N, C-alpha and C positions, 0 to 999 in steps of 0.2 A: 319824600319824607319818611315813608315807612320801610324802604330798602333798608337791609341790614347794611354794617360796618364792613363785617368780616363772615368770607363763607368759607366753612371748613370744606376741601375738596379731597374726600380719600378714596383711595382706589384699593380695591381688595381684590385678590385672587385665592380662594381656595385656603382664607388661612380663618376659619370662624373664630377659633379662641383667641389670637390676637386681637382681629377686628371687636371684638365684646369689648378686651381691655383699652384698645382705641378708645371707643366711642365712649367708655364710662370713663375717660380723662376728658376729653372732648365737653360731654357733660359737665363736671366738676370745673372745668374752666369758663362753661359758657354761664354757668351759674354765678361768676365770681364778676363778669363785666360789666364795665358800666355804658356797653352799647349793645344793639340789637345784633345778633347772631343769624348764623343758615347755616345748615350742617347738610351735606350733598354726601352720597355714597354710591358710588359704580363699581357694580362686582363684577367683575371680568370672567364669565360666564362659571362658577364656582361649580361644585357639585356636590358641597358636605353643609349644605344649609345656611350658608353666608347671608343669600340675599332675602331670607325668609327673617335673620338673626335681623337684620338691621330693619328690615320695615316694622318689625315688633319694638326696636329700641326710640325711648321716649326723645330723645333727643333728634333723632334723624326727621329732617324736614322732607327728603326727597330721594329714593332708588331710582337707580340707574340700570336695572338687570341687561348683559347682553347677550345676545341668544350665539356670540362665538368672541372667543379669546381673541383679543391683539394687544397691543405693545402699549408701554405704559405710557409713551410720549403722547400716544394719541387718546388714550384715557383721561391723560391729565387735561390736556386740550378740549377735551367734551366737557368735563366738570367746568373749567374757565370757562367756558361758551356759556353754559346752562345757570353759573353762580350770579347774585344781583347783588353782590357787594363789592364794595370800593376797596378789599381786598380780600386776594383768596390765600387760605394757609392750605397749601400743599401736605398731605401726611401720606405716609405708606400704613400699611395696614398694621404692620409691625414696628413702628415708632408710636413710642407712648407719653406722652406732653407732661411736663412736670406743672405741676402750680403756679401758674402766674408766667410761663412762657409766650402765650397768646398777646399777652398784654405788652409784655418785654417785648416783642418782638414789632407791634404794630405804634408804641411808644418810639421806636429809635427809627421806624419808617417817618414818622409824623417829624420828628425833628432833624431829617434829613430830607429836605422835598425830592431832590435830585435821585437817588435810592429809588432801584424800582423793584427791588428784591431784598430777602433778608434771611440769612442762614439762621437755625438754633444750634446750638454746643449740642452736639450729639452722644449718649453714654453708652457704652457696653453695658449688659445687665447687671455684669458683677460692679460695676460701677465706674472704670475707668474710660478716660473719653476717645472718643474715635478720634481721628482726623476727619475733617468736616468744611474745610475752606481750603482752595488753593490758586497757586498762578493759573492761569492759560497755558495748555500745552504749547511748547516753541523749542525750537532747536537750546537756546536754555534749559529748559525743562526736563529735556530730552538727555544733553551732557550731563548733568547735575546727577539725574538717575546713575547714569553708568558710573560718574564717581562715586555712589552710595553716599550723594548731600542730597536725596529728595528729600526728606525729614526736613533738615534747615533752612534748603532754597525754595522749595517748590511748596512745603505745607505752610498755610498762612494761619490756621486755627491752631488751638492753645498755647499762644503768646499772652495769653493776661485775660484781666475781665473785663477791657474796655471793649465798646463797641470799634469796630474798626472797617475799613471800603477793602474788599479782597476784591479778586478777579472773579472766583465763582465758587457759590457753595452748592451744599448735596439736598436735592429737591425730596428728602428723607420727612426733612420737618421744614418746608422753607415758605415764609408770606412775603407775594408779589404786589404791587400794584399793579389790578388790573387793566386799566387803562392803556399803558405804554406796551403792555404783555401784547394786549389786543393789536394793538398797532404796528407792531413786529410781527403778526400770526403765530401767536402762541408756540407751543412746541412743535418741532420738526417730528411727524412721524415715521420719518425715513430712518431715526432712530427709534430701533423696536422696547430697547431698555438700555441704559447708560449711555454717557457723553451727550444726551438728551437736553440736560440742566447746564453743563457746559455751553454747549451752542445756546441756550436760551441765553444765558448770563452773559457772554460774547454779544451776540446780537443787541442787546441792550445796551450795553458796553461802547458800542458801536456807536447808537445815537447818544452819547452822554449820559446813559441812565446807569452809574455803576451798581455793584451787589455788596452790601453791608455783613459783616457777620457781627452775633449778638448773642456773646457770652452769656447774657443775662438770661437766656432763655435756653430749656433744657429739655431735650427728650430721651429717652430709651430708648436705642434704638437696637433691635434683634436681627442685624444684618444680614441677610442673604437669606432668610425664612420668606420672604414675600416672594421669592420665582418659585421655590414648588420645585426644582427642578437639581439634577446632581452638580457638582463643583465643574467638572466638565463643560457642560454647559454655559457654566454662568461664564469661566473663564473667558469660551471663544465666544460670546457676546460681549464680555466688555471690551474685548481687543477691536471687535469689527467696529462699536462705536466710537472708538479713539482712532482708530484708522480712519472712518468717516471724517471725525472730526479735522483732523489732520489733513486729508485732502481738503477740505471746504474753505481750512481758515490759515493754513501756513501754504497749500500748494501739492500738487500733485508727487512732483518730483522729490519735493522734502521730506514728504510721508514715507514715498519707499525708501529714500535714503536714510531716514531715522529707524528704520524697522531692528538692523544690527545693534545700536545703540542702545534702543529699548529693550529689547532680549536679553543684552547681557549680564544686568546685574541679577536676573533671574537666573541666570546659568549658577553665577557665583552663589545663590542663595541656597541652589541646588545640590552643588558640591559641599557648602557647610552643611546642609541639613544633614547631609552622610553621618555625622558625629555628634550634632546637635538633637537634646532628645526633644519629643514635641514638634517636630520640623517634616512635613512630607517633602520629599526630591522630588518625588513625583508630581505632587501639585508645582513645584515653580518649573519643571521641568515643561508643562504642559501649556505655562504663561509662556515663558520662551519660545514655542513650537506656533504660539496663539500671534505670538510679536511678528514673527517673517512671514506666517502664511494666515494672515486675517479671514481669509473667505475661506477657508479649507475647516471641515468639520461642522458639527453639526449644534448649533446653539440653542435659544430659548425661543427664537421665533421658528424653528422646525419644532419643536417642542409642543410650542401652542398650535403648528399647523397639526399635529399629530392626533391632539387633541380634538381637534376640532373635527378631525376625520372621522376617529373612532367615535363620538357624536353622533356624525350623520348617519353611522352606516346604525347605529343603534336606532334613530329617529325610522330610517328607513325598514328597517326588521320589523 
């Protein structure tokens, strides 16, 4: 009877200033809600005082401070396991809820009892909308990308103000129904970061539990800041996650055959970036290279391992 209705599950990796803004927004949300809430913060072995800030924040009920850095799917799963709420609201530390977002997500899930996850509309810091819901990766979406039709075929967000069922939504600000997520084993930790929520939504969909996109719930998302790593590492990790998903849900042979089609639009953009202002051709080339050889290079997993190794050396000194 005393359990919370919603547990906020926030993973932070050395983003103290963003975490403070995130928690302040959560506090404003909690004060306006008609039901009990709980706020959990998992600090991913930060060295900037993030864990201490979370422990001192009046809205936080519990802080899990890791002794070593881990992947986001693993961390989100630990928070889900520690939560007492009927719903969990997964939040990046760089996603700041707009007023009323929590209630809008909760009401949307209450109105659709089959739905197991609800993604918020994500806004860029300057106010524009980020894509935040998509079709599952498949031959259809890959070919649409190769034909430069990704925005029209694959992106499912940004198409009006009504709540709609989608294939998958980004977990930067996503409410899940705890029970069905527990039933399928939470997020797969073999995804270090990227495509972990795609896999989660796919496994839920395979059980007849769809995902919905809720434009009435909004969060400002400082995309990419939560990694704290170079763009090259993010690109490598992004390609790895996509390749793992394709091998798991589409098949290994198809995943291999898709690689040139995935790389092709990046190469076209690299050519266009040579003459278009404000575009970096090297970034697109890096995406194409990672699409063709996703196992090459160093990603966020290696960055975390190196960080942990340096910390172990300091501890031993």
